Wavefront OBJ file of the C-alpha trace (Angstrom):
o trace
v 25.314 -6.306 47.396
v 22.302 -8.509 48.154
v 22.651 -12.095 46.873
v 19.315 -11.795 45.078
v 20.551 -8.753 43.166
v 23.755 -10.576 42.191
v 21.704 -13.533 40.943
v 19.393 -11.227 38.959
v 22.323 -9.428 37.348
v 23.904 -12.760 36.522
v 20.722 -13.967 34.851
v 20.484 -10.761 32.785
v 24.120 -11.172 31.725
v 23.604 -14.817 30.787
v 20.453 -14.047 28.801
v 22.213 -11.181 27.006
v 25.111 -13.432 26.089
v 22.752 -16.116 24.794
v 20.884 -13.591 22.662
v 24.099 -12.188 21.239
v 25.332 -15.710 20.527
v 22.020 -16.501 18.818
v 22.368 -13.396 16.663
v 25.951 -14.358 15.813
v 24.867 -17.863 14.785
v 22.180 -16.439 12.524
v 24.763 -14.181 10.919
v 27.525 -16.748 10.553
v 25.930 -20.158 10.769
v 23.905 -20.771 7.630
v 25.258 -17.819 5.721
v 27.105 -14.550 5.842
v 24.668 -11.702 6.336
v 25.553 -8.221 5.090
v 27.242 -5.805 7.530
v 25.320 -3.476 9.784
v 25.412 -1.723 13.149
v 26.079 -3.911 16.169
v 22.766 -4.889 17.797
v 21.983 -4.570 21.480
v 20.676 -7.595 23.365
v 16.928 -8.170 23.105
v 16.075 -4.901 21.300
v 18.523 -5.246 18.424
v 19.171 -1.950 16.613
v 15.987 -0.158 17.643
v 17.799 2.481 19.735
v 19.867 3.379 16.665
v 16.809 4.002 14.474
v 14.217 6.733 14.161
v 11.289 4.768 15.559
v 8.755 7.360 14.355
v 9.899 6.745 10.787
v 12.362 3.873 10.532
v 12.653 4.398 6.787
v 14.408 7.740 7.462
v 17.255 5.831 9.108
v 18.093 3.787 6.012
v 19.902 6.442 3.925
v 22.621 7.264 6.497
v 23.093 3.563 7.240
v 23.496 2.856 3.510
v 26.255 5.481 3.363
v 28.088 3.691 6.166
v 27.491 0.025 5.306
v 26.620 0.081 1.611
v 23.352 -0.531 -0.275
v 22.872 -3.970 1.310
v 22.979 -4.052 5.101
v 21.562 -5.906 8.093
v 19.500 -4.552 10.961
v 18.127 -6.419 13.948
v 14.496 -5.703 14.739
v 14.515 -7.210 18.190
v 16.391 -10.516 18.004
v 15.581 -11.097 14.302
v 17.872 -10.010 11.442
v 16.368 -8.029 8.572
v 18.283 -7.362 5.353
v 17.661 -3.882 3.904
v 18.176 -3.124 0.214
v 18.760 0.542 -0.560
v 18.873 2.119 -4.010
v 17.629 1.199 -7.470
v 20.377 -1.285 -8.367
v 20.014 -3.375 -5.201
v 16.191 -3.333 -5.295
v 16.032 -4.250 -8.997
v 18.672 -6.951 -8.591
v 16.697 -8.578 -5.786
v 13.136 -8.265 -7.130
v 13.857 -8.810 -10.837
v 17.157 -10.678 -11.244
v 16.580 -12.769 -8.078
v 12.797 -12.487 -8.192
v 12.144 -16.158 -7.483
v 14.655 -16.281 -4.619
v 12.938 -13.379 -2.825
v 9.327 -14.209 -3.734
v 8.440 -15.365 -0.217
v 6.605 -12.961 2.065
v 8.525 -11.571 5.006
v 7.408 -11.595 8.615
v 4.753 -9.081 9.691
v 3.543 -10.553 13.001
v 0.397 -8.445 13.557
v -0.851 -9.384 10.064
v 0.348 -12.978 10.328
v -1.620 -13.426 13.557
v -4.835 -12.790 11.685
v -4.399 -14.135 8.164
v -2.344 -17.232 9.073
v -0.518 -17.079 5.725
v -3.762 -17.148 3.700
v -4.861 -14.872 0.872
v -2.557 -13.311 -1.697
v -0.702 -10.383 -0.125
v 0.912 -12.226 2.806
v 0.972 -15.811 1.542
v 4.020 -17.599 0.158
v 5.041 -20.656 -1.809
v 2.608 -22.743 -3.841
v -0.428 -21.165 -2.155
v 0.666 -17.702 -3.253
v 1.377 -18.879 -6.806
v -2.074 -20.412 -7.134
v -3.858 -17.435 -5.588
v -2.023 -14.889 -7.724
v -2.581 -16.881 -10.924
v -6.274 -17.243 -10.116
v -6.614 -13.557 -9.201
v -4.967 -12.257 -12.361
v -7.051 -14.557 -14.581
v -10.299 -13.722 -12.792
v -9.682 -9.981 -12.803
v -9.074 -10.148 -16.550
v -12.325 -12.093 -16.957
v -14.085 -9.356 -15.014
v -12.835 -6.675 -17.358
v -9.484 -5.578 -15.954
v -7.704 -3.711 -18.723
v -10.877 -3.642 -20.810
v -13.525 -1.056 -21.567
v -16.009 -2.611 -19.130
v -13.939 -1.861 -16.024
v -13.172 1.620 -17.360
v -16.900 2.304 -17.586
v -17.306 1.318 -13.922
v -14.580 3.756 -12.917
v -16.090 6.520 -15.067
v -19.516 5.971 -13.534
v -18.129 6.078 -9.997
v -16.177 9.257 -10.770
v -19.449 10.861 -11.949
v -21.191 9.707 -8.754
v -18.387 11.279 -6.720
v -18.810 14.603 -8.531
v -22.591 14.536 -8.053
v -22.140 13.830 -4.349
v -19.762 16.781 -4.049
v -22.339 18.985 -5.737
v -25.012 17.846 -3.290
v -22.885 18.812 -0.311
v -22.710 22.306 1.096
v -19.094 22.422 0.003
v -20.281 23.396 -3.467
v -21.894 26.644 -4.521
v -21.296 29.547 -6.851
v -19.846 31.382 -3.890
v -17.311 29.864 -1.544
v -19.818 27.634 0.222
v -18.633 25.690 3.237
v -15.091 24.343 3.587
v -15.150 20.598 3.121
v -12.979 17.649 4.150
v -12.921 15.338 1.081
v -11.602 12.327 2.986
v -14.867 10.420 3.243
v -15.945 10.762 -0.403
v -12.447 9.996 -1.676
v -12.579 6.788 0.351
v -16.058 5.856 -0.902
v -15.258 6.021 -4.614
v -12.357 3.486 -4.735
v -14.194 1.293 -2.225
v -17.228 1.153 -4.507
v -15.100 0.341 -7.547
v -13.501 -2.685 -5.895
v -16.907 -3.673 -4.450
v -18.282 -3.818 -7.984
v -15.512 -6.253 -8.913
v -15.771 -8.426 -5.794
v -19.488 -8.260 -4.965
v -20.987 -6.878 -8.201
v -22.435 -4.151 -6.049
v -21.830 -0.547 -5.141
v -23.092 1.205 -2.027
v -24.720 4.597 -1.716
v -22.284 6.994 -0.098
v -24.274 7.177 3.122
v -25.052 3.476 3.416
v -24.284 2.367 6.966
v -22.387 -0.695 5.740
v -19.853 1.297 3.746
v -19.584 3.824 6.558
v -18.702 1.010 8.950
v -16.161 -0.516 6.550
v -14.400 2.797 6.028
v -14.312 3.357 9.778
v -12.590 -0.031 10.164
v -10.051 0.799 7.434
v -9.208 4.169 8.979
v -8.836 2.764 12.464
v -6.607 -0.097 11.324
v -4.412 2.226 9.255
v -3.856 4.376 12.335
v -3.069 1.317 14.466
v -0.644 -0.128 11.899
v 1.346 3.104 11.953
v 1.475 3.284 15.752
v 4.536 2.801 17.957
v 2.778 -0.029 19.791
v 2.557 -2.118 16.613
v 6.304 -1.652 16.111
v 6.783 -3.087 19.595
v 4.292 -5.858 18.849
v 6.132 -6.831 15.661
v 9.429 -6.952 17.569
v 8.177 -9.163 20.387
v 4.919 -10.795 19.227
v 5.174 -13.819 21.526
v 5.029 -11.475 24.521
v 2.952 -8.570 23.182
v 0.034 -10.675 21.950
v -0.754 -11.560 25.570
v -0.781 -7.925 26.697
v -3.531 -5.305 26.414
v -3.051 -2.877 23.537
v -4.334 -1.571 20.216
v -3.459 -4.867 18.511
v -6.613 -6.322 20.026
v -8.739 -3.653 18.348
v -6.883 -4.247 15.076
v -7.594 -7.982 15.147
v -11.212 -7.369 16.162
v -11.645 -5.032 13.192
v -10.115 -7.629 10.870
v -12.589 -10.184 12.162
v -15.505 -7.818 11.555
v -14.344 -7.356 7.945
v -14.071 -11.126 7.569
v -17.602 -11.572 8.932
v -18.924 -8.972 6.492
v -17.256 -10.819 3.608
v -18.609 -14.209 4.695
v -22.129 -12.749 4.789
v -21.705 -11.685 1.161
v -20.335 -15.155 0.328
v -23.427 -16.817 1.817
v -25.633 -14.583 -0.323
v -23.641 -15.597 -3.387
v -23.916 -19.297 -2.579
v -27.714 -19.011 -2.566
v -27.873 -17.426 -6.017
v -24.804 -18.915 -7.722
v -25.128 -19.873 -11.394
v -21.944 -21.805 -12.341
v -22.489 -20.978 -16.009
v -22.761 -17.232 -15.410
v -20.289 -16.006 -12.786
v -21.012 -12.423 -11.785
v -17.968 -11.374 -9.795
v -14.797 -12.493 -8.012
v -16.660 -14.409 -5.298
v -18.640 -16.401 -7.870
v -15.471 -17.401 -9.737
v -13.853 -18.546 -6.493
v -16.922 -20.564 -5.407
v -16.976 -22.294 -8.805
v -13.285 -23.144 -8.425
v -13.954 -24.504 -4.921
v -16.608 -26.830 -6.323
v -14.271 -28.015 -9.087
v -11.589 -28.909 -6.534
v -13.773 -30.276 -3.738
v -12.311 -33.787 -4.191
v -8.762 -32.478 -3.780
v -7.832 -32.591 -0.068
v -4.793 -30.400 -0.776
v -6.787 -27.701 -2.576
v -6.000 -24.100 -1.695
v -9.500 -23.079 -2.762
v -11.153 -23.083 0.645
v -13.647 -20.828 2.387
v -10.866 -19.526 4.650
v -8.728 -18.587 1.667
v -11.697 -16.977 -0.081
v -12.406 -14.735 2.908
v -8.770 -13.663 3.104
v -8.425 -13.184 -0.660
v -11.434 -10.874 -0.748
v -10.148 -9.032 2.323
v -6.769 -8.504 0.641
v -8.353 -7.227 -2.571
v -10.768 -5.053 -0.631
v -8.080 -3.309 1.404
v -5.459 -3.080 -1.343
v -8.035 -1.914 -3.883
v -9.561 0.838 -1.796
v -7.337 2.110 1.003
v -4.167 2.784 -0.990
v -5.989 4.461 -3.886
v -8.095 6.672 -1.617
v -4.986 7.784 0.291
v -3.285 8.706 -3.000
v -6.348 10.708 -4.102
v -6.460 12.589 -0.787
v -2.763 13.344 -0.927
v -3.035 14.337 -4.583
v -5.682 16.986 -3.957
v -3.554 18.389 -1.145
v -0.582 18.778 -3.513
v -2.824 20.428 -6.110
v -4.002 22.919 -3.474
v -0.412 23.723 -2.581
v 0.635 24.154 -6.224
v -2.117 26.179 -7.973
v 0.158 26.873 -10.947
v 0.274 23.115 -11.603
v -3.487 22.800 -11.176
v -4.029 25.645 -13.673
v -1.991 23.766 -16.284
v -4.100 20.635 -15.748
v -7.261 22.717 -16.211
v -5.867 24.082 -19.474
v -5.068 20.573 -20.717
v -8.518 19.268 -19.728
v -10.209 22.179 -21.530
v -8.139 21.592 -24.654
v -8.368 17.791 -24.849
v -11.641 16.811 -23.136
v -13.785 19.911 -22.848
v -16.538 20.543 -20.303
v -19.076 17.882 -21.281
v -17.344 14.669 -22.397
v -16.493 12.086 -19.748
v -12.715 11.665 -19.372
v -11.491 8.297 -20.669
v -8.176 6.455 -20.740
v -7.618 7.296 -24.423
v -7.380 10.937 -23.350
v -4.273 10.178 -21.309
v -2.133 9.877 -24.443
v -3.049 13.470 -25.324
v -2.577 14.756 -21.777
v 1.125 14.307 -20.955
v 1.140 17.032 -18.295
v -1.787 15.581 -16.343
v -0.254 12.108 -16.655
v 3.046 13.476 -15.341
v 1.297 15.113 -12.372
v -0.425 11.842 -11.408
v 2.919 10.017 -11.580
v 4.629 12.742 -9.546
v 1.935 12.509 -6.873
v 2.589 8.779 -6.544
v 6.354 9.287 -6.505
v 6.387 12.116 -4.034
v 3.943 10.731 -1.456
v 6.019 7.535 -1.207
v 2.959 5.640 0.006
v 4.589 2.378 1.208
v 8.175 3.520 1.970
v 9.736 0.128 2.732
v 7.440 -1.966 0.550
v 5.637 -5.011 1.904
v 8.373 -7.249 3.386
v 9.884 -10.010 1.264
v 11.831 -13.038 2.474
v 14.434 -15.427 1.110
v 12.780 -18.651 -0.116
v 16.024 -20.535 0.415
v 19.625 -19.839 1.367
v 20.389 -17.235 -1.305
v 23.666 -15.932 -2.669
v 23.216 -12.191 -3.136
v 26.288 -10.303 -4.177
v 29.039 -11.401 -1.754
v 26.601 -12.432 0.958
v 24.530 -15.506 1.744
v 21.071 -14.666 3.057
v 19.599 -17.570 5.045
v 16.209 -19.025 4.173
v 13.345 -17.167 5.844
v 15.281 -13.946 6.460
v 13.041 -10.893 6.051
v 14.148 -8.504 3.295
v 13.036 -4.864 3.159
v 13.326 -3.047 -0.168
v 13.469 0.720 0.329
v 11.161 2.172 -2.323
v 11.951 5.629 -0.938
v 15.555 5.243 -2.025
v 14.373 4.593 -5.589
v 11.523 7.110 -5.830
v 13.760 9.823 -4.359
v 16.913 8.966 -6.313
v 18.545 12.286 -7.238
v 20.038 10.915 -10.464
v 16.654 9.854 -11.798
v 14.694 12.734 -10.243
v 16.836 15.872 -9.800
v 15.749 17.882 -6.745
v 13.745 14.826 -5.727
v 12.378 16.492 -2.585
v 10.537 19.015 -4.734
v 7.102 18.240 -6.165
v 7.784 18.663 -9.876
v 5.817 17.052 -12.762
v 8.866 17.799 -14.903
v 10.387 14.617 -13.485
v 8.131 12.785 -15.957
v 8.360 15.148 -18.957
v 11.029 15.416 -21.634
v 12.328 18.675 -23.124
v 9.436 18.728 -25.614
v 6.781 18.324 -22.927
v 6.049 14.710 -23.816
v 5.472 12.150 -21.080
v 8.684 10.376 -20.074
v 8.676 6.953 -18.437
v 11.177 6.069 -15.727
v 12.405 2.677 -14.562
v 12.740 4.255 -11.117
v 8.967 4.732 -10.843
v 7.915 1.773 -8.707
v 5.212 2.794 -6.201
v 3.520 -0.562 -6.921
v 6.823 -2.396 -6.396
v 8.274 -4.533 -9.198
v 8.843 -8.182 -9.982
v 6.833 -11.256 -9.135
v 5.121 -9.695 -6.113
v 4.252 -6.329 -7.599
v 0.702 -5.112 -7.010
v -1.809 -7.234 -8.951
v -4.210 -4.289 -9.121
v -1.728 -1.789 -10.541
v -3.643 -1.341 -13.808
v -6.917 -0.614 -12.026
v -5.269 1.802 -9.581
v -3.606 3.775 -12.401
v -6.936 3.996 -14.210
v -8.773 5.187 -11.102
v -6.211 7.862 -10.303
v -6.224 9.356 -13.794
v -9.999 9.259 -14.293
v -10.974 10.479 -10.818
v -8.465 13.344 -10.784
v -9.446 14.534 -14.271
v -13.178 14.216 -13.567
v -12.879 16.281 -10.376
v -10.807 18.979 -12.065
v -13.094 19.016 -15.096
v -15.960 19.988 -12.798
v -14.349 21.979 -10.014
v -11.799 24.603 -9.197
v -10.019 23.826 -5.928
v -9.612 26.693 -3.491
v -7.541 26.324 -0.306
v -8.491 27.947 2.993
v -4.997 29.378 3.522
v -2.179 30.694 1.393
v -0.875 27.756 -0.683
v 2.694 28.322 0.485
v 1.526 27.719 4.074
v -0.039 24.338 3.305
v 1.852 21.555 5.082
v 2.030 18.266 3.158
v 4.118 16.426 5.755
v 2.553 13.032 6.485
v 1.067 12.666 9.944
v 2.576 9.172 10.089
v 5.008 7.174 7.965
v 5.212 3.758 9.568
v 3.958 1.022 7.283
v 2.328 3.644 5.023
v 2.318 7.417 4.612
v -0.860 9.154 5.800
v -1.658 12.721 4.665
v -2.614 15.393 7.202
v -6.315 16.285 7.407
v -7.395 19.363 5.444
v -10.436 21.179 4.085
v -10.998 23.076 0.855
v -13.637 24.811 -1.248
v -14.945 23.130 -4.409
v -15.970 25.866 -6.850
v -17.637 25.259 -10.218
v -15.228 25.247 -13.140
v -15.899 28.170 -15.465
l 1 2 3 4 5 6 7 8 9 10 11 12 13 14 15 16 17 18 19 20 21 22 23 24 25 26 27 28 29 30 31 32 33 34 35 36 37 38 39 40 41 42 43 44 45 46 47 48 49 50 51 52 53 54 55 56 57 58 59 60 61 62 63 64 65 66 67 68 69 70 71 72 73 74 75 76 77 78 79 80 81 82 83 84 85 86 87 88 89 90 91 92 93 94 95 96 97 98 99 100 101 102 103 104 105 106 107 108 109 110 111 112 113 114 115 116 117 118 119 120 121 122 123 124 125 126 127 128 129 130 131 132 133 134 135 136 137 138 139 140 141 142 143 144 145 146 147 148 149 150 151 152 153 154 155 156 157 158 159 160 161 162 163 164 165 166 167 168 169 170 171 172 173 174 175 176 177 178 179 180 181 182 183 184 185 186 187 188 189 190 191 192 193 194 195 196 197 198 199 200 201 202 203 204 205 206 207 208 209 210 211 212 213 214 215 216 217 218 219 220 221 222 223 224 225 226 227 228 229 230 231 232 233 234 235 236 237 238 239 240 241 242 243 244 245 246 247 248 249 250 251 252 253 254 255 256 257 258 259 260 261 262 263 264 265 266 267 268 269 270 271 272 273 274 275 276 277 278 279 280 281 282 283 284 285 286 287 288 289 290 291 292 293 294 295 296 297 298 299 300 301 302 303 304 305 306 307 308 309 310 311 312 313 314 315 316 317 318 319 320 321 322 323 324 325 326 327 328 329 330 331 332 333 334 335 336 337 338 339 340 341 342 343 344 345 346 347 348 349 350 351 352 353 354 355 356 357 358 359 360 361 362 363 364 365 366 367 368 369 370 371 372 373 374 375 376 377 378 379 380 381 382 383 384 385 386 387 388 389 390 391 392 393 394 395 396 397 398 399 400 401 402 403 404 405 406 407 408 409 410 411 412 413 414 415 416 417 418 419 420 421 422 423 424 425 426 427 428 429 430 431 432 433 434 435 436 437 438 439 440 441 442 443 444 445 446 447 448 449 450 451 452 453 454 455 456 457 458 459 460 461 462 463 464 465 466 467 468 469 470 471 472 473 474 475 476 477 478 479 480 481 482 483 484 485 486 487 488 489 490 491 492 493 494 495 496 497 498 499 500 501
């Protein structure tokens, strides 16, 4: 054997041993991590996982190692929590211990720990407190924000009627993706910018194009590789460069709106989220440690923008697909709308109390689509005793929401789409502690109330005005997501919107 080959093999062996020793130290040095499959050098457990949908690998691993186990994503350990008890124990009972945000390198490279979704520590506490207070001031949970949602739902219906998809015959088959993205985007724009865009405004078209492209990139195999080896991958060509470029374009768009606000700001009459933040910046300008900076403002608005539009629009798109596949369920919603609301009155949130079946369907849509299967990653704020293990400070923690939303004890025949999961024997709406599509605990979604309102009002307004007709036999409709990496993405589809009789 050539001496050079011997030297190369020796180097590989030495590096492998060092990596394994490093992994061992992380597992046994500061604390005792939960059990898990033995990792390979460099790549960790990636060969033992379904890389197209890592979340699918968690259930069989939980059967082998228990509801708390460790995986290595590359050289880094990640603790996975599987099942309602483990997830609740971590996010509620140990909520403060796991309130830090876990590593997500492609996101971290852009936001640098700013904003609200991916920040941690004191910065996160201040940003969340400010956001919740400001959103309440802007009408969250009040009639004023409900009126904005109602108005946007009416605009959506009118836009559908303008399109060729609508006629008293079948009309043209129509892909609802674009309009179902516009409506939630406009609602959050009204909160952030005090402005809505016409559905064919080039600015909103460009924003939605950025969102769609970045969602596709985030769910790609390359981003999984990037997140495993960011120090290497960030120097290579790849889709991460397009992702970061898109993020920068969104940031530039936001900063343009901020400049417009600065020119017209009245500190005594704040109009929207940006105004409130600018006022707070002025109040703290003498504080060198203030978190209220222009950089944080741009990232805060970006977080709210994406979280407040992309996730809701995806749920709406998926929801209509399920309603196409289950016409018997859609017929029952139509009956309830006719009985409670009628053809002319605008649906409102008070109606929900009298519409248990429709409410159950909306909940079942959210449960069944399992939008963010592994949640946004958490991390241990400090060395944390969790059950019989010690999880070292900074260790990323994944909470499997799939394992809760698809728990067979809470939701019998969980793989079936069944509104009965949220109805009691008398047909009344039934709450479930296992319903956590917005996560739970200290880092649950700050916009949960708005998202729930949008889903109920938009679905009921569409079904009040239209009958949905699929292009194929409902039993042949495939609802399998086209990707389930960071988030589930529904397959594209078209339908006919017919006038409700």
